[in-house]
C-alpha positions as CSV (number, residue, x, y, z in Angstrom):
1,M,-46.1,42.5,-44.0
2,Y,-42.5,43.1,-43.1
3,A,-43.1,43.2,-39.7
4,I,-44.7,40.0,-39.5
5,T,-41.9,38.4,-41.3
6,V,-39.1,39.6,-38.9
7,F,-41.3,38.7,-36.1
8,L,-41.7,35.2,-37.2
9,A,-38.0,35.1,-38.2
10,F,-37.2,36.3,-34.5
11,L,-39.6,33.7,-33.2
12,A,-37.9,30.7,-35.3
13,Y,-34.4,31.8,-34.0
14,H,-35.3,31.7,-30.6
15,V,-37.4,28.4,-30.8
16,T,-33.9,27.0,-32.3
17,A,-32.0,28.5,-29.5
18,R,-34.2,26.8,-27.2
19,E,-34.1,23.3,-29.0
20,S,-30.1,23.7,-28.7
21,D,-30.2,22.4,-24.6
22,Y,-26.6,22.8,-24.4
23,C,-23.5,24.5,-26.4
24,L,-20.2,23.0,-25.7
25,A,-18.1,25.6,-28.0
26,N,-19.5,28.4,-25.7
27,D,-18.9,26.6,-22.3
28,N,-16.1,28.2,-20.2
29,E,-16.1,25.4,-18.0
30,P,-16.7,22.0,-19.7
31,Y,-16.8,18.7,-17.6
32,L,-13.5,17.3,-17.4
33,Y,-14.0,14.3,-15.2
34,F,-13.7,11.2,-17.4
35,G,-12.4,8.6,-14.9
36,T,-9.4,6.6,-15.9
37,K,-9.0,8.7,-19.4
38,S,-8.8,12.0,-17.3
39,A,-6.0,14.3,-18.3
40,Y,-3.6,14.4,-15.3
41,N,-3.0,18.1,-16.0
42,F,-6.3,18.9,-14.5
43,M,-6.8,16.2,-11.6
44,H,-3.2,16.6,-9.7
45,G,-2.8,18.3,-6.7
46,N,-0.3,20.8,-5.3
47,L,2.5,19.2,-4.1
48,K,3.7,20.3,-0.5
49,P,7.0,18.7,0.7
50,E,7.4,18.9,4.5
51,L,10.2,21.6,4.8
52,T,10.9,21.7,8.5
53,C,12.3,18.1,8.3
54,K,15.0,16.5,6.1
55,P,13.9,14.2,3.3
56,I,15.9,11.1,3.1
57,Q,14.1,9.0,0.5
58,I,11.6,9.5,-1.8
59,F,9.4,6.4,-3.1
60,V,7.3,6.8,-6.2
61,I,4.8,4.6,-8.4
62,S,3.4,5.9,-11.2
63,R,1.0,5.1,-13.9
64,H,2.1,5.9,-17.7
65,G,0.9,9.2,-19.3
66,T,-1.7,9.8,-21.5
67,R,-1.6,7.0,-24.5
68,Y,-3.3,6.4,-27.4
69,P,-6.4,3.8,-27.8
70,G,-6.0,0.3,-27.7
71,S,-6.0,-2.3,-30.6
72,K,-9.7,-3.4,-29.8
73,V,-10.7,0.4,-29.9
74,I,-9.1,2.0,-32.8
75,P,-11.1,0.0,-35.4
76,K,-14.5,1.3,-33.7
77,M,-13.1,5.2,-33.6
78,K,-12.6,5.0,-37.3
79,T,-16.5,4.4,-37.5
80,L,-17.1,7.6,-36.0
81,L,-16.0,9.5,-39.4
82,N,-19.4,8.2,-41.1
83,L,-21.3,8.7,-38.0
84,R,-20.2,12.4,-38.0
85,Q,-21.2,12.7,-41.7
86,Q,-24.8,11.4,-40.5
87,I,-25.2,13.7,-37.7
88,V,-24.1,16.8,-40.1
89,F,-26.8,15.1,-42.6
90,N,-29.4,15.0,-39.7
91,H,-29.1,18.7,-39.1
92,E,-28.5,20.3,-42.1
93,E,-30.8,17.9,-44.6
94,R,-33.4,16.2,-42.3
95,K,-33.7,19.2,-40.0
96,M,-33.5,17.1,-36.9
97,G,-31.0,17.3,-34.1
98,H,-30.2,19.8,-31.3
99,L,-26.5,20.8,-31.7
100,C,-25.9,24.5,-31.5
101,E,-24.5,26.0,-34.9
102,E,-21.1,26.3,-33.3
103,D,-21.0,22.5,-32.2
104,L,-22.1,21.5,-35.5
105,Q,-19.3,23.4,-37.4
106,N,-17.1,21.3,-35.4
107,F,-18.3,18.1,-36.2
108,K,-18.4,19.1,-39.7
109,F,-14.7,19.8,-39.8
110,W,-13.7,17.1,-37.3
111,Q,-10.9,14.5,-38.3
112,L,-9.5,11.6,-36.9
113,D,-6.0,12.1,-35.2
114,E,-3.4,10.6,-37.6
115,H,-2.1,8.6,-34.9
116,V,-5.0,6.6,-34.0
117,R,-3.8,3.4,-36.3
118,E,-3.1,0.0,-35.2
119,D,0.9,0.6,-35.3
120,M,0.5,3.3,-32.4
121,A,-2.0,1.1,-30.2
122,D,-1.2,1.9,-26.5
123,F,1.6,3.8,-27.2
124,L,2.4,6.8,-25.0
125,S,1.1,10.0,-26.6
126,P,3.4,13.5,-26.6
127,Q,1.2,15.0,-23.8
128,G,1.9,11.6,-22.1
129,E,5.5,12.6,-22.3
130,A,4.7,16.0,-21.0
131,D,2.9,14.4,-18.2
132,L,6.0,12.8,-16.5
133,K,8.3,15.3,-17.4
134,E,6.1,18.2,-15.8
135,L,5.8,15.6,-12.5
136,A,9.4,15.1,-12.4
137,L,10.2,19.1,-12.5
138,R,7.6,19.7,-9.8
139,L,9.5,16.7,-7.8
140,R,12.7,18.2,-8.4
141,E,11.7,21.5,-7.3
142,G,10.0,20.1,-4.0
143,F,12.7,18.0,-2.9
144,P,16.1,19.5,-4.5
145,S,18.3,17.7,-2.0
146,L,17.4,14.6,-3.0
147,L,16.8,15.0,-6.6
148,K,19.5,17.8,-8.0
149,P,22.5,15.3,-7.4
150,N,25.9,16.9,-7.0
151,D,27.6,13.8,-7.6
152,T,26.6,12.3,-11.2
153,S,29.1,9.5,-10.6
154,R,26.7,7.9,-8.2
155,M,23.5,8.1,-10.2
156,N,23.0,4.4,-10.8
157,S,23.3,3.8,-6.9
158,N,21.6,6.9,-5.8
159,Y,18.2,6.2,-8.1
160,L,16.3,3.2,-8.8
161,F,14.5,3.1,-11.8
162,E,11.9,0.3,-13.2
163,S,8.9,0.0,-15.5
164,T,7.0,-2.7,-16.6
165,K,7.7,-4.3,-20.1
166,T,5.4,-2.1,-22.2
167,Q,6.2,0.8,-24.5
168,R,3.8,3.3,-22.6
169,T,5.4,2.7,-19.3
170,E,9.2,2.4,-20.5
171,A,8.8,5.8,-22.4
172,S,7.0,7.4,-19.6
173,M,9.6,6.3,-17.5
174,E,12.4,7.9,-20.1
175,A,10.4,11.2,-19.9
176,F,10.4,11.3,-16.5
177,I,14.3,10.7,-15.9
178,E,14.8,13.6,-18.6
179,G,12.7,15.8,-16.9
180,L,14.6,15.0,-13.7
181,F,18.0,15.1,-14.8
182,G,18.0,16.7,-18.3
183,S,18.8,13.3,-20.3
184,K,17.1,10.0,-20.7
185,N,20.4,8.6,-20.4
186,A,21.4,10.1,-17.0
187,V,20.6,6.5,-15.1
188,T,20.5,3.1,-16.4
189,P,16.8,1.6,-15.4
190,K,16.4,-1.7,-13.8
191,T,15.5,-4.3,-16.3
192,A,11.8,-6.0,-15.9
193,P,11.7,-9.0,-14.8
194,Q,9.8,-12.0,-17.1
195,N,7.4,-12.3,-14.2
196,D,6.6,-9.2,-13.0
197,T,4.6,-9.4,-9.8
198,L,5.8,-6.3,-8.4
199,L,4.4,-3.6,-11.1
200,H,2.2,-5.9,-13.2
201,A,0.8,-8.3,-10.6
202,N,-2.5,-8.9,-12.3
203,K,-0.5,-10.2,-15.4
204,N,0.9,-13.0,-13.2
205,C,-1.7,-13.8,-11.0
206,P,-4.1,-16.9,-12.3
207,T,-6.2,-16.8,-9.0
208,W,-7.3,-12.9,-9.5
209,E,-8.1,-13.2,-13.3
210,E,-10.0,-16.5,-12.8
211,A,-11.8,-14.7,-9.8
212,T,-12.2,-11.8,-12.1
213,N,-13.8,-13.7,-15.1
214,N,-15.9,-15.6,-12.5
215,E,-17.3,-13.5,-9.6
216,G,-19.4,-11.3,-11.8
217,Y,-18.2,-8.2,-10.5
218,Y,-19.7,-6.5,-13.6
219,T,-23.2,-7.2,-12.4
220,E,-23.6,-4.0,-11.2
221,V,-22.4,-2.1,-14.4
222,K,-24.7,-4.7,-16.2
223,K,-27.7,-3.3,-14.3
224,F,-26.5,0.1,-14.9
225,N,-26.4,-0.1,-18.2
226,E,-29.8,-1.5,-18.4
227,G,-31.2,1.1,-15.8
228,P,-33.0,4.3,-16.3
229,E,-29.8,6.8,-16.0
230,M,-28.1,5.1,-18.7
231,Q,-31.1,4.5,-21.0
232,N,-31.7,8.3,-20.7
233,V,-28.2,8.7,-22.0
234,L,-29.1,6.7,-24.9
235,V,-32.6,8.5,-25.6
236,N,-30.8,12.3,-25.0
237,V,-27.7,11.4,-27.1
238,S,-29.4,10.1,-30.0
239,R,-32.1,12.7,-30.0
240,R,-29.6,15.5,-29.7
241,L,-27.8,14.3,-32.8
242,G,-30.6,13.9,-34.9
243,F,-31.4,10.2,-34.8
244,T,-35.0,8.9,-34.7
245,E,-34.0,5.6,-33.0
246,N,-31.9,5.0,-30.1
247,L,-27.6,4.6,-31.0
248,T,-26.4,1.4,-29.6
249,L,-24.6,1.6,-26.2
250,D,-21.5,0.2,-28.3
251,T,-21.8,3.8,-30.3
252,V,-22.1,5.9,-27.2
253,N,-19.3,4.0,-25.6
254,I,-16.7,4.7,-28.3
255,M,-18.0,8.6,-28.6
256,Y,-17.3,9.0,-25.0
257,D,-14.0,7.4,-25.7
258,M,-13.1,9.7,-28.4
259,C,-14.4,12.7,-26.1
260,R,-12.1,11.9,-23.3
261,F,-9.1,10.7,-25.2
262,E,-9.0,13.7,-27.1
263,K,-9.3,15.9,-24.2
264,A,-6.1,14.0,-22.6
265,W,-4.1,14.3,-25.9
266,R,-4.6,17.8,-26.1
267,I,-5.4,19.7,-23.0
268,E,-5.8,23.1,-24.3
269,K,-8.9,21.9,-26.5
270,V,-12.4,20.4,-25.9
271,S,-13.2,17.2,-27.8
272,T,-15.6,17.6,-30.6
273,W,-17.4,14.5,-29.6
274,C,-17.8,15.7,-26.1
275,A,-20.6,17.8,-27.2
276,A,-22.8,14.7,-27.9
277,F,-23.2,14.6,-24.0
278,S,-24.9,16.8,-21.5
279,K,-23.0,17.6,-18.3
280,N,-25.3,15.4,-16.2
281,E,-24.8,12.5,-19.2
282,L,-21.0,12.7,-18.4
283,R,-21.5,12.4,-14.8
284,T,-23.6,9.3,-15.4
285,L,-20.9,7.8,-17.8
286,E,-18.5,8.5,-15.4
287,Y,-20.2,7.0,-12.4
288,R,-20.5,3.7,-14.7
289,E,-16.6,3.6,-15.1
290,D,-16.5,4.1,-11.2
291,L,-18.9,1.5,-10.4
292,N,-16.7,-1.0,-12.9
293,Y,-13.5,-0.1,-11.3
294,Y,-14.9,-0.3,-7.9
295,Y,-15.4,-4.1,-8.1
296,Y,-12.4,-4.8,-11.0
297,T,-9.7,-3.3,-8.8
298,G,-11.3,-1.3,-6.0
299,P,-12.7,-1.9,-2.4
300,G,-15.8,-3.9,-3.8
301,R,-13.2,-7.5,-3.6
302,D,-11.1,-8.3,-1.1
303,I,-8.8,-10.1,-3.5
304,N,-7.7,-6.4,-5.1
305,A,-6.3,-5.4,-1.9
306,K,-4.4,-8.9,-1.6
307,L,-3.0,-7.8,-5.6
308,G,-2.0,-4.4,-4.5
309,C,0.5,-5.3,-1.6
310,P,3.5,-6.0,-3.6
311,P,4.4,-2.4,-4.2
312,M,3.6,-1.2,-0.2
313,K,5.7,-4.5,0.7
314,N,8.8,-3.2,-1.4
315,M,8.2,0.6,0.2
316,F,8.3,-0.6,3.5
317,E,11.4,-2.7,3.0
318,H,13.1,0.2,1.9
319,F,11.8,2.6,4.5
320,R,12.8,0.1,7.2
321,K,16.5,0.3,6.4
322,L,16.3,3.9,7.1
323,E,15.2,3.9,10.6
324,G,18.6,4.2,12.1
325,D,21.5,6.4,11.5
326,N,23.2,4.1,8.7
327,Y,21.4,4.3,5.6
328,S,24.1,5.4,3.3
329,E,23.7,2.4,0.7
330,E,20.0,2.9,0.1
331,P,19.1,5.0,-2.8
332,K,17.6,8.6,-2.5
333,G,15.1,7.8,-5.1
334,I,12.9,4.5,-6.0
335,F,10.9,5.3,-9.2
336,Y,8.4,2.4,-10.6
337,F,6.3,3.0,-13.8
338,S,3.1,0.8,-14.0
339,H,-0.5,0.6,-14.9
340,T,-3.8,1.6,-13.6
341,V,-4.8,-1.7,-11.9
342,T,-1.5,-1.4,-10.0
343,L,-2.1,2.0,-8.8
344,Q,-6.0,1.1,-8.1
345,T,-5.2,-2.0,-6.2
346,L,-2.5,-0.4,-4.2
347,A,-5.1,2.3,-3.1
348,T,-7.6,-0.2,-2.3
349,L,-5.1,-1.7,0.0
350,L,-4.2,1.6,1.5
351,G,-7.8,2.5,2.2
352,I,-7.5,5.7,0.9
353,Y,-10.8,6.1,-1.4
354,D,-12.8,3.5,0.7
355,N,-16.4,4.4,0.9
356,H,-18.7,3.6,3.7
357,E,-21.5,2.8,1.6
358,K,-20.8,0.4,-1.5
359,L,-21.3,1.7,-4.8
360,L,-24.2,-0.2,-6.6
361,A,-26.4,0.6,-9.7
362,S,-29.3,1.7,-7.6
363,N,-27.2,4.4,-5.4
364,F,-25.9,6.8,-8.3
365,K,-27.8,9.6,-7.2
366,Y,-26.8,9.4,-3.7
367,M,-23.0,8.9,-4.7
368,A,-22.2,12.5,-5.9
369,K,-19.5,12.6,-3.0
370,R,-18.1,9.4,-3.2
371,Q,-14.8,8.8,-2.5
372,W,-14.0,6.0,-4.9
373,R,-13.5,7.9,-8.1
374,T,-11.6,6.9,-10.9
375,T,-11.1,10.7,-12.2
376,F,-8.8,11.1,-9.0
377,V,-8.0,7.5,-8.3
378,G,-6.6,6.4,-11.6
379,P,-6.1,9.5,-14.1
380,F,-3.4,9.1,-17.0
381,A,-0.1,9.6,-14.9
382,T,-1.6,9.2,-11.4
383,N,0.9,8.6,-8.8
384,F,1.6,7.5,-5.3
385,I,4.5,9.3,-3.7
386,A,6.0,8.5,0.0
387,V,8.8,10.3,1.4
388,F,10.6,9.2,4.4
389,Y,11.9,12.3,6.7
390,K,14.1,12.7,9.5
391,C,12.5,15.2,11.8
392,N,14.1,17.0,14.9
393,D,12.0,17.2,18.2
394,T,12.1,20.9,18.9
395,R,11.6,19.9,22.7
396,S,14.8,17.6,22.9
397,S,17.5,16.5,20.8
398,N,15.8,13.3,19.5
399,I,15.2,12.7,15.7
400,H,11.9,11.2,14.6
401,N,11.3,9.1,11.3
402,K,8.2,10.5,9.8
403,V,6.6,9.9,6.2
404,L,4.5,12.0,4.2
405,L,2.1,10.3,1.8
406,H,0.6,11.9,-1.7
407,W,-1.7,10.6,-4.0
408,A,-1.4,12.4,-7.4
409,E,0.3,15.1,-5.7
410,R,-2.6,15.5,-2.8
411,I,-1.6,14.7,0.8
412,V,-3.0,11.6,2.0
413,Q,-5.1,12.4,5.1
414,Y,-4.9,9.4,7.1
415,E,-6.8,9.8,10.5
416,G,-3.9,10.0,13.4
417,C,-1.3,11.9,11.1
418,N,-0.5,15.6,11.3
419,V,-1.8,17.2,8.2
420,G,-0.7,14.0,6.3
421,L,2.9,13.9,8.2
422,C,3.0,10.4,9.7
423,D,5.1,8.9,12.5
424,W,6.8,5.9,10.9
425,E,5.9,3.9,14.2
426,F,2.2,4.6,13.6
427,L,2.3,3.8,9.8
428,K,4.1,0.6,10.8
429,Q,1.3,-0.2,13.2
430,K,-1.4,0.7,10.6
431,L,0.1,-1.0,7.5
432,G,3.2,-3.0,8.3
433,K,1.2,-6.0,9.2
434,K,-0.4,-6.2,5.9
435,A,3.3,-5.5,4.3
436,D,4.9,-8.5,6.3
437,E,2.3,-10.9,5.2
438,C,2.0,-9.6,1.6
439,N,3.0,-12.4,-0.9
440,M,1.4,-13.7,-4.0
441,D,0.9,-17.3,-3.2
442,F,-2.6,-17.1,-3.4
443,C,-2.5,-16.2,-6.8
444,Y,-1.4,-20.0,-7.5
445,N,-4.4,-21.3,-5.1
446,S,-7.1,-21.7,-7.6
447,G,-9.2,-25.1,-7.6
448,P,-12.5,-26.2,-6.9
449,S,-13.1,-23.3,-4.0
450,I,-13.1,-20.8,-6.7
451,K,-15.3,-22.7,-9.1
452,S,-17.5,-24.3,-6.6
453,N,-20.3,-21.5,-6.9
454,F,-20.2,-21.3,-10.8
455,S,-21.9,-23.9,-13.1
456,M,-20.7,-24.2,-16.8
457,L,-23.5,-21.8,-17.8
458,N,-22.1,-19.1,-15.7
459,L,-18.6,-19.7,-16.7
460,L,-20.0,-19.3,-20.2
461,F,-21.8,-16.2,-19.4
462,S,-18.7,-14.7,-17.6
463,F,-16.3,-15.5,-20.7
464,F,-18.9,-13.7,-23.4
465,A,-19.7,-10.9,-20.8
466,L,-15.9,-10.1,-20.6
467,V,-15.8,-9.5,-24.2
468,S,-18.6,-7.4,-24.3
469,T,-18.4,-3.6,-25.6
470,F,-18.4,-1.7,-22.4
471,N,-15.4,-3.8,-21.0
472,Q,-13.3,-3.3,-24.4
473,S,-12.4,0.1,-23.8
474,F,-12.0,0.1,-19.8
475,Y,-8.9,-1.8,-18.9
476,I,-5.9,-0.7,-21.0
C-alpha cells in the first residue's frame, strides 16, 4: 500500500511538472526583446571609434532614458493588484492554471512599484538616468580628444546641448552632462523653442498628425489583433493563469507593459508579469509593436521620412562647416535629447532598417529576421551618433573628410563605406539632396487632398480606433 501511495505521489508530481509548460524563475536566458520599452543596457552595441583618424566633431541625438508609464497607463497598472490575487486564487483554491511554483510565489508577493503614480507619469526613472550617464562615459572614453576638455572656460562654445521641453528629456540631458563632465551645471543648454520642429516635429506638424489619424496605418495591427497569432496569445495566457474564459486584449496589453517596464526599471531582475507569457508569445507581442511602428513612424509611409529630416539637415549644416581647415568656431560636440518618434522617423529617412518586404499582419512567420525591429531601432535611450573625421592619406599628403555613423552604438553599414567609415563626399551624394530639400512646409499643407479619400464614417472610425486600448500604451 505504501509503495502505491509513493507511486501515485510521484506520478502526480510529474503530471504537475508537465502542466507547467514554462518556468520563468528558472530561465537563465529570459526573453528581453520588448520593442520600444526594451532596456537599453541589453540592446546597445560596442562603440568603435576610428582611431587612425582625427575626430573633429561628434553629433548625437538620443531618446530619453527609461521612464515611468504615462498617465493613461498608470490606472490600468493598478488593476493588476486585483488580477494578481485572482491568479493566486485560481492556482491555490480552484486548482487551475499552469504556473510553476516559483512563478506562483512571485505573483503572491508582487507589489506595484511605489513610483507608478499619476504625479510621476512619464518621468525619468533612476535607471533612465543611469542609461544616459553610462552612454556619456562610453563616448568620453571613445573620443577623449573631443570630450575631455582642457579649457573649461570654453564649455558653452565647444558643446551644444538641447532637449525637448519635457521632464524625461531634460532630466536625460542633465544625466548625460553629469556623466560626461562630472556636473550637471558644466554647460548651459540651449532653451527649447516654443514650436520645436527640430526635436519634436511630430507635435508641430498638423499634416502628419492628420495623416496618422486618417490613413488607417493601424489597419495591419487591427488585423493582427484579430488574427490567429494574437488569439492564441489570449487563449494560452488565460489558461496559464487559470482563467476559464479568455482575458481581454486590454488586460493582456497591460500585463505585457508591466512585464517590460519592470525589466527596464530594474535590469538585474525579471518582472513577475513576464511569467504570464511564453517566449513565443513575447515574440508575437514584439512583432505586433513592430508592425504598428512600421506604419506609424517607419518605412510603411513616405510621410514619415519627411518628418525625420530636420535632425539630418541640422547635422549636414554643421558638418559642411568642417570641410575646410577653418572650423574653430564650430562646437566639438552637439547633443540633442528627444523621443522615439523623432529617432524612428530619422532612421526611416536614413534607410537604416528598411525591409525589402513590407511588414503585414499575414507574414509574421516570415519576418523573424526583419530589419525593422523596434527593440533595436527604438529602445529606451536609443541614439544616433555621427562623428566627422579628418583622415590622412597614407599614399599622399592629402587629408580626407570621413564620417562614421552609429545607431545605438552599432556601426551603420552603408553599402559603399569601409566598415561603416564613409567618405563625406559619398554621404553628401547619398543624403545631401534630402538634407537640402528638407523643410516643414508640408506640415501646413493639409486640405482637401488629405481628406478626399475618407468619408465622415472613416474619420469617426479612425478617431475611436486611435483611443482604443492598444494605442494608449504605445507612443509616449
